[in-house]
C-alpha positions as CSV (number, residue, x, y, z in Angstrom):
1,X,83.9,105.9,93.5
2,X,84.4,102.2,93.4
3,X,83.8,100.1,96.4
4,X,86.1,101.1,99.3
5,X,87.5,97.6,99.3
6,X,88.2,97.8,95.1
7,X,95.6,117.6,87.4
8,X,99.1,116.9,86.9
9,X,100.6,117.1,83.5
10,X,98.7,115.3,80.8
11,X,100.2,112.7,78.5
12,X,101.5,115.0,75.8
13,X,101.8,112.3,73.2
14,X,98.2,111.0,73.7
15,X,95.3,111.8,71.4
16,X,92.3,113.7,72.6
17,X,90.3,111.6,75.0
18,X,87.0,113.3,74.3
19,X,84.3,110.7,74.1
20,X,82.4,112.6,71.5
21,X,85.1,112.7,68.9
22,X,84.7,110.7,65.7
23,X,88.2,110.8,64.4
24,X,89.6,107.7,62.6
25,X,91.5,105.2,64.6
26,X,94.9,106.3,65.6
27,X,97.8,105.1,67.8
28,X,100.4,106.9,69.7
29,X,103.7,105.7,71.1
30,X,105.0,106.9,74.5
31,X,108.7,107.7,74.7
32,X,109.5,104.9,77.2
33,X,108.7,102.0,74.8
34,X,111.0,100.0,72.6
35,X,108.4,97.6,71.3
36,X,105.3,99.7,70.6
37,X,104.2,100.2,67.0
38,X,104.8,103.7,65.5
39,X,101.9,106.0,64.8
40,X,102.4,105.7,61.1
41,X,102.4,101.9,61.0
42,X,99.7,100.8,58.5
43,X,96.6,99.1,59.6
44,X,96.6,95.4,58.8
45,X,93.6,93.5,57.5
46,X,91.6,91.8,60.3
47,X,91.2,88.0,59.9
48,X,89.5,85.5,62.2
49,X,92.9,83.7,62.5
50,X,94.7,86.8,63.6
51,X,92.4,88.9,65.7
52,X,90.1,88.6,68.7
53,X,87.3,91.2,69.0
54,X,88.6,94.6,69.7
55,X,92.4,93.8,69.4
56,X,94.1,96.6,67.4
57,X,95.2,95.3,64.0
58,X,98.8,96.2,64.4
59,X,99.2,93.7,67.3
60,X,99.6,89.9,66.8
61,X,97.3,88.2,69.2
62,X,98.7,85.4,71.3
63,X,95.7,84.8,73.6
64,X,93.3,86.4,75.9
65,X,94.7,87.1,79.4
66,X,91.5,88.1,81.2
67,X,88.6,90.5,81.4
68,X,87.1,92.9,83.9
69,X,84.0,95.0,84.2
70,X,85.1,97.5,81.7
71,X,87.6,95.8,79.4
72,X,89.5,92.8,78.0
73,X,93.2,92.1,78.3
74,X,95.2,90.2,75.6
75,X,98.8,88.9,75.4
76,X,100.2,90.2,72.0
77,X,103.3,90.9,70.1
78,X,103.6,94.2,68.1
79,X,103.3,93.3,64.4
80,X,106.3,95.5,63.6
81,X,108.4,93.2,65.8
82,X,107.3,90.1,63.8
83,X,107.9,92.0,60.6
84,X,111.5,92.9,61.7
85,X,112.4,89.4,62.8
86,X,110.8,87.8,59.8
87,X,110.9,90.2,56.8
88,X,108.3,89.5,54.1
89,X,109.6,87.7,51.0
90,X,112.6,86.3,52.8
91,X,113.5,82.6,52.5
92,X,110.9,80.4,54.2
93,X,111.4,79.8,58.0
94,X,110.0,76.7,59.5
95,X,108.4,76.6,63.0
96,X,111.1,74.0,64.0
97,X,113.9,76.5,63.0
98,X,112.3,79.3,65.2
99,X,111.6,77.0,68.2
100,X,115.2,75.7,67.9
101,X,116.7,79.2,67.8
102,X,117.1,80.5,71.4
103,X,117.8,84.0,70.0
104,X,114.6,84.2,68.0
105,X,112.5,82.7,70.9
106,X,114.0,85.2,73.3
107,X,113.4,88.2,71.0
108,X,109.7,87.2,70.6
109,X,109.2,86.7,74.3
110,X,110.8,90.0,75.2
111,X,108.4,91.7,72.8
112,X,105.2,90.4,74.5
113,X,102.9,93.1,75.7
114,X,99.5,93.2,77.5
115,X,96.9,95.0,75.4
116,X,93.9,96.2,77.3
117,X,90.8,97.3,75.3
118,X,87.5,98.7,76.5
119,X,84.3,96.8,76.0
120,X,81.8,98.0,73.4
121,X,80.4,101.3,73.8
122,X,79.5,103.1,77.0
123,X,80.9,106.5,77.8
124,X,81.7,105.3,81.3
125,X,83.9,102.5,79.9
126,X,85.7,105.0,77.7
127,X,86.2,107.5,80.5
128,X,87.5,104.7,82.8
129,X,90.0,103.6,80.1
130,X,91.2,107.2,79.7
131,X,91.6,107.5,83.5
132,X,93.6,104.3,83.6
133,X,95.9,105.5,80.8
134,X,96.5,108.8,82.6
135,X,97.3,107.3,86.0
136,X,99.4,104.5,84.6
137,X,101.5,107.0,82.8
138,X,101.6,109.4,85.7
139,X,103.0,106.8,88.1
140,X,105.8,105.4,85.9
141,X,108.6,107.9,86.4
142,X,108.1,108.4,90.1
143,X,107.9,104.7,90.7
144,X,111.1,104.2,88.6
145,X,112.9,106.8,90.7
146,X,111.8,105.2,93.9
147,X,112.9,101.7,92.7
148,X,109.3,100.5,92.9
149,X,108.5,100.1,89.2
150,X,108.1,96.3,89.7
151,X,104.8,97.1,91.6
152,X,103.1,99.0,88.8
153,X,102.3,98.4,85.1
154,X,104.4,100.4,82.5
155,X,102.4,102.1,79.7
156,X,104.0,101.5,76.3
157,X,101.5,102.9,73.8
158,X,97.9,104.0,73.5
159,X,95.4,104.3,70.7
160,X,91.8,105.1,69.7
161,X,90.4,102.1,67.9
162,X,86.8,101.6,66.4
163,X,86.2,105.1,67.7
164,X,82.5,105.2,66.7
165,X,82.0,102.6,69.5
166,X,84.1,104.5,72.0
167,X,86.7,101.8,72.1
168,X,90.1,102.6,73.4
169,X,93.3,100.5,73.9
170,X,96.6,100.7,75.8
171,X,99.6,98.4,75.7
172,X,101.6,97.7,78.8
173,X,104.4,95.5,80.0
174,X,103.1,92.0,80.2
175,X,103.2,90.0,83.4
176,X,102.9,86.2,83.5
177,X,101.6,85.0,86.8
178,X,98.3,85.0,88.7
179,X,96.1,87.3,90.8
180,X,96.2,87.0,94.5
181,X,92.6,85.8,94.2
182,X,93.6,82.9,92.0
183,X,96.6,82.1,94.2
184,X,94.3,81.8,97.3
185,X,91.9,79.6,95.3
186,X,94.9,77.3,94.4
187,X,96.1,77.3,98.1
188,X,92.7,76.8,99.7
189,X,92.5,73.4,101.5
190,X,96.1,72.6,100.6
191,X,98.0,70.4,103.1
192,X,100.5,72.7,104.8
193,X,98.6,75.8,103.8
194,X,100.6,78.9,102.7
195,X,104.1,79.6,104.1
196,X,104.1,82.4,106.6
197,X,107.2,83.9,105.0
198,X,105.2,84.4,101.8
199,X,102.5,86.3,103.6
200,X,105.1,88.5,105.3
201,X,106.6,89.1,101.8
202,X,103.3,90.1,100.3
203,X,102.6,92.3,103.3
204,X,105.9,94.2,103.0
205,X,105.5,94.7,99.2
206,X,101.8,95.6,99.4
207,X,102.3,98.2,102.1
208,X,105.4,99.5,100.3
209,X,103.4,100.0,97.0
210,X,100.3,101.5,98.7
211,X,102.4,103.8,100.8
212,X,104.0,105.1,97.6
213,X,100.5,105.8,96.2
214,X,99.4,107.6,99.3
215,X,102.6,109.6,99.5
216,X,101.7,110.9,96.0
217,X,98.1,111.5,97.1
218,X,96.7,108.8,94.8
219,X,93.8,106.4,95.6
220,X,93.7,103.2,93.6
221,X,90.0,103.2,94.0
222,X,89.4,99.4,93.4
223,X,91.8,97.5,95.6
224,X,91.0,93.8,96.0
225,X,92.5,90.3,95.5
226,X,91.8,90.4,91.7
227,X,93.8,93.6,91.2
228,X,97.0,92.3,92.8
229,X,99.2,90.2,90.5
230,X,102.0,87.8,91.5
231,X,104.8,87.7,89.0
232,X,105.8,84.0,88.3
233,X,109.2,85.0,86.8
234,X,110.4,88.0,88.8
235,X,111.1,87.7,92.5
236,X,112.6,89.5,95.4
237,X,114.5,87.3,97.9
238,X,113.0,84.3,96.2
239,X,109.4,85.3,96.4
240,X,107.2,86.6,93.5
241,X,106.9,90.3,93.2
242,X,103.5,91.8,93.5
243,X,102.0,94.2,90.9
244,X,98.9,96.4,91.5
245,X,96.9,96.6,88.3
246,X,93.8,98.4,86.9
247,X,93.9,102.1,87.7
248,X,90.6,102.9,86.0
249,X,89.1,104.1,89.2
250,X,92.1,105.9,90.5
251,X,91.9,109.5,91.7
252,X,93.8,112.1,93.7
253,X,92.7,112.6,97.3
254,X,92.8,116.3,98.2
255,X,89.6,116.8,100.3
256,X,88.2,115.6,103.5
257,X,85.8,113.3,101.6
258,X,88.6,111.6,99.7
259,X,90.8,111.5,102.8
260,X,88.1,109.3,104.3
261,X,88.3,107.1,101.3
262,X,92.0,106.8,101.9
263,X,91.1,105.4,105.4
264,X,88.8,102.9,103.7
265,X,91.5,101.9,101.2
266,X,93.9,101.4,104.1
267,X,91.4,99.2,105.7
268,X,91.2,97.2,102.5
269,X,95.0,96.5,102.7
270,X,94.6,95.0,106.2
271,X,91.5,93.0,105.2
272,X,93.5,91.5,102.3
273,X,96.5,90.6,104.5
274,X,94.3,89.3,107.2
275,X,92.5,87.0,104.7
276,X,95.8,85.8,103.3
277,X,97.2,85.2,106.8
278,X,94.3,82.8,107.6
279,X,95.8,80.4,105.0
280,X,98.9,79.9,107.2
281,X,98.7,76.8,109.5
282,X,98.0,77.5,113.1
283,X,101.3,75.8,114.1
284,X,103.9,78.0,112.5
285,X,107.2,76.7,113.9
286,X,109.7,78.2,111.6
287,X,109.2,81.9,112.3
288,X,107.0,81.7,115.4
289,X,108.1,85.0,117.0
290,X,107.8,87.1,113.8
291,X,104.5,85.5,112.9
292,X,102.9,86.3,116.3
293,X,104.1,89.9,116.0
294,X,102.7,90.1,112.5
295,X,99.3,88.7,113.4
296,X,99.0,91.1,116.3
297,X,99.9,94.1,114.1
298,X,97.4,93.1,111.4
299,X,94.5,92.6,113.9
300,X,95.3,95.9,115.6
301,X,95.5,97.7,112.2
302,X,92.3,96.0,110.9
303,X,90.4,97.0,114.1
304,X,91.7,100.6,114.2
305,X,93.0,103.3,111.9
306,X,96.8,102.6,112.0
307,X,98.5,104.8,109.3
308,X,99.8,102.7,106.5
309,X,103.2,104.4,106.5
310,X,103.6,103.5,110.2
311,X,102.7,99.9,109.6
312,X,105.0,99.6,106.6
313,X,108.0,100.5,108.8
314,X,106.9,98.0,111.5
315,X,106.4,95.2,109.0
316,X,109.8,95.8,107.4
317,X,111.5,95.6,110.8
318,X,110.3,92.2,112.0
319,X,109.5,90.6,108.6
320,X,112.7,91.1,106.6
321,X,114.8,88.6,108.6
322,X,112.2,85.8,108.3
323,X,111.9,86.4,104.5
324,X,115.7,86.5,103.9
325,X,116.3,83.3,105.9
326,X,113.4,81.3,104.4
327,X,114.3,77.9,102.9
328,X,114.7,77.1,99.2
329,X,111.9,74.5,99.7
330,X,109.5,77.3,101.0
331,X,110.3,79.4,97.9
332,X,109.7,76.5,95.6
333,X,106.4,75.8,97.3
334,X,105.2,79.3,96.6
335,X,106.5,79.3,93.0
336,X,104.7,76.0,92.3
337,X,101.4,77.5,93.7
338,X,101.8,80.6,91.5
339,X,102.5,78.5,88.4
340,X,99.6,76.2,89.2
341,X,97.2,79.1,89.6
342,X,98.5,80.9,86.5
343,X,98.2,77.7,84.4
344,X,94.6,77.3,85.6
345,X,93.9,81.0,84.7
346,X,95.6,80.8,81.3
347,X,98.1,83.5,82.2
348,X,101.3,81.7,81.4
349,X,102.5,81.8,77.7
350,X,104.2,78.8,76.1
351,X,106.7,79.0,73.2
352,X,104.2,77.0,71.2
353,X,101.5,79.6,71.7
354,X,103.9,82.3,70.6
355,X,104.8,80.4,67.5
356,X,101.2,79.7,66.6
357,X,100.4,83.4,66.8
358,X,103.3,84.2,64.5
359,X,102.3,81.4,62.2
360,X,98.8,82.8,61.9
361,X,100.1,86.3,61.3
362,X,102.5,85.2,58.5
363,X,99.9,83.0,56.8
364,X,97.3,85.8,56.8
365,X,99.4,88.5,55.2
366,X,100.6,88.7,51.7
367,X,104.4,88.5,51.1
368,X,105.0,86.0,53.9
369,X,105.9,82.4,53.3
370,X,104.0,80.0,55.5
371,X,105.9,78.7,58.5
């Protein structure tokens, strides 16, 4: 089990996840996707201009989004999307024409996915990737029904790639933004600190998401600042939605031992919120009463074993009004911090980066005119 501070139905369309198999690379599309490449899409030749290490060939690489202990994440566009928008042998299309076409730009951006691949070779890495695929798929429908899909990644397609090295990949909905860790780094030492309303917003959304997991008897297994994303372009009441990522260590708790780990993970939630709250200036005049109530609740929860579901309801009661009535200036401040942190981390995607990726793809494949 990962640090305490970080079966239902299988995926019927997935390949065998046995780490001892030596089948050729394959890919499988899950029913919920509209952008994933079909299983029969032919492999494309790898080129240094097109691919980074371990990116499946039927994705067009935009850039690397990040890396963790067991894998890499890349922003990509399915090659079939590029082929459908720019059919081979058509009249030449210039970069200026594409950038100048709002419709083409929007189509390309809507197609961006996050592709996560395992690092080279260990069985542990492969098993963790298989576990993440399972739980990401398992969560989707229930989260959608509960109206909480914004808090979890959506699995689009999976595949076995370079299988002799136990390398596995999955494509998911892409999120542009930053981790809570990077946000706190950007906000550290800032004059004015972090708005209290934002901390209340994160508290409500994080307890909402974690309560959902606990109600479904699921432990995330690796909850920390680096596995909580802030979405730069999707918001609720003007504040960025959070998304919990990386379910490679997730498991179901159904024994006394795992129930104890549930208590540890609950403690992680309070530690995260307590650390975030410390970035709020001591003099918090705008929502003084709600902020005092919040700080008391967090300290009590951190020092005890307050059930997460109970705290979620308490937070919603006294935090919602402060969040709803926060000023536009406060929301702009938070948005600028998220964008600043995302720019520093390289997790925002420009139109130029998208076009460079398409340019490389079309130049590296026969039948295409150069952009």
